[in-house]
C-alpha positions as CSV (number, residue, x, y, z in Angstrom):
1,M,-6.8,-0.2,-9.7
2,A,-4.6,0.5,-12.7
3,K,-7.1,-0.9,-15.2
4,I,-10.3,0.1,-13.5
5,R,-12.3,3.1,-14.7
6,P,-15.6,4.4,-13.3
7,D,-17.6,2.3,-15.7
8,Y,-19.0,-1.2,-14.8
9,E,-18.7,-2.4,-18.4
10,N,-15.0,-2.4,-18.0
11,S,-13.9,-6.0,-17.8
12,W,-11.9,-5.5,-14.6
13,W,-15.0,-4.6,-12.6
14,P,-16.6,-8.0,-12.6
15,R,-13.2,-9.6,-12.0
16,L,-12.5,-7.4,-9.0
17,M,-16.0,-8.1,-7.5
18,Q,-15.5,-11.8,-8.0
19,W,-12.2,-11.7,-6.1
20,L,-13.8,-9.7,-3.2
21,K,-16.6,-12.2,-2.9
22,L,-14.1,-15.1,-2.9
23,Y,-12.0,-13.4,-0.2
24,E,-15.1,-12.8,2.0
25,T,-16.3,-16.4,1.5
26,I,-13.0,-17.9,2.9
27,G,-12.9,-15.5,5.8
28,I,-10.6,-12.7,4.8
29,R,-11.7,-9.4,6.4
30,N,-9.0,-7.0,5.0
31,A,-8.0,-6.9,1.4
32,V,-5.2,-4.6,0.2
33,L,-5.6,-2.5,-3.0
34,H,-3.3,-0.2,-4.9
35,C,-4.6,3.1,-6.1
36,D,-4.1,4.0,-9.8
37,S,-1.2,6.3,-10.5
38,M,-2.5,6.8,-14.1
39,H,1.1,7.4,-15.2
40,E,0.0,7.2,-18.9
41,R,-2.2,10.3,-18.4
42,T,0.3,13.1,-18.6
43,D,-2.5,15.6,-19.2
44,L,-3.9,15.1,-15.6
45,T,-2.9,17.0,-12.5
46,E,-2.2,15.1,-9.3
47,D,-5.5,16.4,-7.8
48,E,-7.4,15.0,-10.8
49,I,-5.7,11.6,-10.4
50,Y,-6.8,11.5,-6.8
51,A,-10.3,12.5,-7.7
52,H,-10.4,9.6,-10.2
53,N,-9.3,7.2,-7.5
54,V,-12.0,8.4,-5.1
55,A,-14.7,8.0,-7.8
56,V,-13.6,4.4,-8.4
57,L,-13.4,3.6,-4.7
58,R,-16.9,5.0,-4.1
59,Q,-18.1,2.7,-6.8
60,I,-16.4,-0.3,-5.2
61,Q,-18.1,0.8,-1.9
62,E,-21.5,0.8,-3.6
63,L,-21.0,-2.5,-5.5
64,S,-19.7,-4.3,-2.4
65,A,-22.5,-3.0,-0.1
66,G,-23.4,-5.6,2.5
67,M,-20.0,-7.3,2.4
68,K,-17.9,-7.3,5.6
69,I,-14.6,-7.1,3.9
70,R,-12.5,-3.9,4.3
71,I,-10.4,-2.4,1.5
72,C,-7.0,-1.3,2.7
73,L,-5.2,1.2,0.5
74,E,-1.4,0.8,0.3
75,N,1.2,3.5,0.2
76,L,3.0,3.4,-3.2
77,G,5.7,5.3,-5.1
78,K,4.2,7.7,-7.6
79,I,1.1,8.5,-5.6
80,C,0.0,7.9,-1.9
81,R,3.6,8.2,-0.9
82,N,2.8,8.7,2.8
83,A,-0.1,8.7,5.1
84,D,-1.4,12.2,4.3
85,P,-3.0,11.5,0.8
86,L,-4.3,8.1,2.0
87,C,-6.1,9.8,5.0
88,A,-7.4,12.4,2.6
89,I,-8.9,9.7,0.4
90,L,-10.4,7.9,3.3
91,D,-12.0,11.1,4.6
92,Q,-14.3,10.8,1.5
93,L,-15.3,7.2,2.0
94,D,-17.1,5.0,4.5
95,P,-14.7,4.6,7.5
96,D,-16.0,1.1,8.2
97,R,-15.3,-0.1,4.7
98,F,-11.8,1.3,4.1
99,G,-8.5,1.3,5.9
100,I,-4.8,1.8,5.3
101,C,-2.0,-0.7,4.6
102,L,1.6,0.4,5.5
103,D,4.2,-1.1,3.2
104,T,7.5,-0.4,5.0
105,G,9.6,-1.1,1.9
106,H,7.6,1.3,-0.2
107,L,7.9,4.0,2.5
108,N,11.6,3.5,2.8
109,L,11.9,4.6,-0.9
110,N,9.9,7.8,-0.3
111,D,9.0,9.5,3.0
112,K,11.0,7.1,5.2
113,D,9.2,8.3,8.4
114,Q,7.7,4.9,9.4
115,A,6.7,6.0,12.9
116,G,5.2,9.2,11.6
117,F,3.1,7.2,9.1
118,I,1.9,4.9,11.7
119,R,0.9,7.7,14.1
120,K,-0.8,9.6,11.3
121,A,-2.8,6.6,10.1
122,G,-3.8,5.7,13.7
123,K,-6.8,3.4,14.0
124,R,-7.2,3.5,10.2
125,L,-4.1,1.3,9.9
126,R,-5.5,-2.2,9.3
127,A,-2.7,-4.1,7.5
128,L,1.1,-4.2,7.2
129,H,3.4,-5.3,4.4
130,I,6.7,-5.8,6.3
131,A,9.7,-5.7,4.1
132,D,13.1,-4.0,4.0
133,N,15.4,-2.5,1.3
134,E,18.5,-0.4,0.9
135,G,16.5,2.7,0.0
136,E,17.1,2.5,-3.8
137,R,14.6,-0.1,-5.0
138,D,11.9,-2.4,-3.7
139,Q,13.9,-5.4,-2.7
140,H,11.4,-7.2,-0.4
141,M,14.1,-8.3,2.1
142,M,13.6,-9.6,5.6
143,P,14.2,-7.3,8.6
144,F,17.7,-6.9,10.1
145,G,19.6,-7.6,6.9
146,R,21.2,-5.1,4.5
147,G,18.1,-2.9,4.5
148,T,17.7,0.4,6.3
149,V,14.2,0.3,7.8
150,D,14.4,0.8,11.6
151,F,12.0,-2.0,12.7
152,E,12.5,-1.3,16.4
153,K,10.8,2.1,15.8
154,V,8.1,0.5,13.6
155,V,7.1,-1.9,16.4
156,A,7.3,0.8,19.0
157,A,4.9,3.0,17.0
158,L,2.5,0.1,16.5
159,R,2.4,-0.4,20.2
160,E,1.8,3.3,20.7
161,I,-1.4,3.2,18.6
162,D,-2.4,-0.2,20.1
163,Y,-2.3,-1.8,16.7
164,H,-4.1,-5.2,16.5
165,G,-4.2,-5.8,12.7
166,L,-2.3,-8.0,10.4
167,F,1.5,-8.5,10.6
168,N,2.4,-9.7,7.1
169,L,6.0,-10.3,6.0
170,E,6.2,-9.6,2.2
171,I,9.7,-10.9,1.5
172,P,10.0,-12.7,-1.8
173,G,13.4,-11.2,-2.2
174,E,14.7,-13.9,0.1
175,R,13.9,-16.7,-2.2
176,L,17.2,-16.7,-4.1
177,A,18.8,-19.4,-2.1
178,P,18.9,-23.3,-2.1
179,M,15.9,-24.9,-0.5
180,P,17.6,-25.9,2.8
181,V,18.9,-22.3,3.2
182,R,15.3,-21.0,2.8
183,G,14.4,-23.2,5.7
184,Y,17.2,-21.6,7.8
185,K,15.9,-18.2,6.7
186,L,12.4,-19.1,8.0
187,E,13.8,-19.9,11.4
188,Y,15.8,-16.7,11.4
189,I,12.7,-14.7,10.5
190,R,10.8,-16.3,13.3
191,K,13.5,-15.4,15.8
192,C,13.6,-11.8,14.5
193,Y,9.8,-11.6,15.0
194,E,10.1,-12.9,18.5
195,Y,12.8,-10.4,19.2
196,L,10.7,-7.5,17.9
197,M,7.6,-8.6,19.9
198,G,9.6,-8.8,23.1
199,G,8.9,-10.9,26.2
200,E,11.1,-11.5,29.1
201,T,12.0,-15.1,28.1
202,L,13.0,-13.8,24.7
203,G,15.2,-10.9,25.7
204,G,13.2,-8.7,23.4
205,L,13.0,-4.9,23.0
206,F,9.5,-4.4,24.3
207,L,9.1,-6.3,27.6
208,E,5.7,-7.2,29.0
209,K,6.1,-7.3,32.8
210,K,4.7,-10.5,34.4
211,S,3.2,-8.3,37.2
212,S,1.0,-6.5,34.7
213,P,0.1,-8.8,31.8
214,R,-1.6,-7.5,28.8
215,P,-5.4,-7.9,29.1
216,P,-7.0,-10.7,27.1
217,Q,-8.3,-9.6,23.7
218,K,-11.6,-10.4,22.2
219,N,-11.8,-12.9,19.3
220,R,-10.9,-11.2,16.1
221,S,-10.6,-12.2,12.5
222,W,-6.9,-12.1,11.5
223,G,-7.6,-11.9,7.8
224,G,-7.1,-15.5,6.6
225,F,-4.1,-16.2,4.4
226,D,-2.9,-12.6,4.4
227,T,-1.7,-12.8,8.0
228,A,1.6,-14.5,7.1
229,F,2.5,-16.7,10.1
230,V,0.6,-14.6,12.6
231,R,-3.1,-15.5,13.2
232,L,-3.0,-14.8,16.9
233,P,-2.4,-11.3,18.2
234,W,0.8,-10.0,16.8
235,W,2.2,-9.2,20.2
236,Q,2.1,-12.8,21.5
237,P,5.5,-14.2,20.3
238,H,5.2,-17.4,22.3
239,K,2.3,-18.4,20.1
240,V,4.0,-17.7,16.8
241,R,4.8,-20.7,14.7
242,V,6.1,-21.4,11.2
243,N,4.2,-24.1,9.4
244,R,6.5,-25.5,6.7
245,G,3.6,-27.5,5.2
246,G,2.3,-24.2,3.9
247,R,-1.1,-24.5,5.6
248,R,-3.1,-21.6,6.7
249,P,-2.5,-19.1,8.1
250,E,1.2,-19.4,7.4
251,I,0.7,-20.0,3.6
252,F,1.4,-16.5,2.5
253,L,4.9,-16.2,4.0
254,Y,5.6,-19.8,3.0
255,L,4.8,-19.2,-0.6
256,L,6.7,-15.9,-0.8
257,L,9.9,-17.4,0.6
258,M,9.7,-21.1,-0.4
259,G,7.7,-20.9,-3.6
């Protein structure tokens, strides 16, 4: 929202609404949005910056009335550093129209308490940007590399709140390799995902006992292209697949890593 002000004549408003309508048309149900840090406004207090963001979001809420798409606010660096300010913003908005997106890479540069963020967000958590870094800059690396995010704790906390939203790997930092190596990385990422999700045949961390299988879930919309390579419930590793042709719903991860 860096260019948006509470005035519909601003050229960004029609553009934003055009994108939201397009997303809804192609079946996306959760769109991720950054709040405005207003870093150029040194005369404003942090409370005034948050008040501005709430005013803009209320206008988006009004202009998108009747749409089914949900706006998920992402944790950032200068503002919305953890779940507390995001929850405070959402307290002032329609709970059916707004949610939270956890970016694990961003959080690793600030608060670092991934499990605490997830528990605080609770049912408001609707989307994930899964990425790793070394705690110094936003490197967008895949899990279990040089980064310092504890993804075992992330997944454990997601299970704790019974999360069923998007599981999106945002890892463009892995593109700096020859094309064949990128293909090997895709296979490695798939194996990491299977390991995190668990399952007795995979030797994972979070085993589902065969004697007490997880109950079947109702049909859900998994958010179209923003689901990376997970369209089915994120806890079903045996159904995860990597589509190297770049077709939906795998296109987002494919483009980030292979593009």
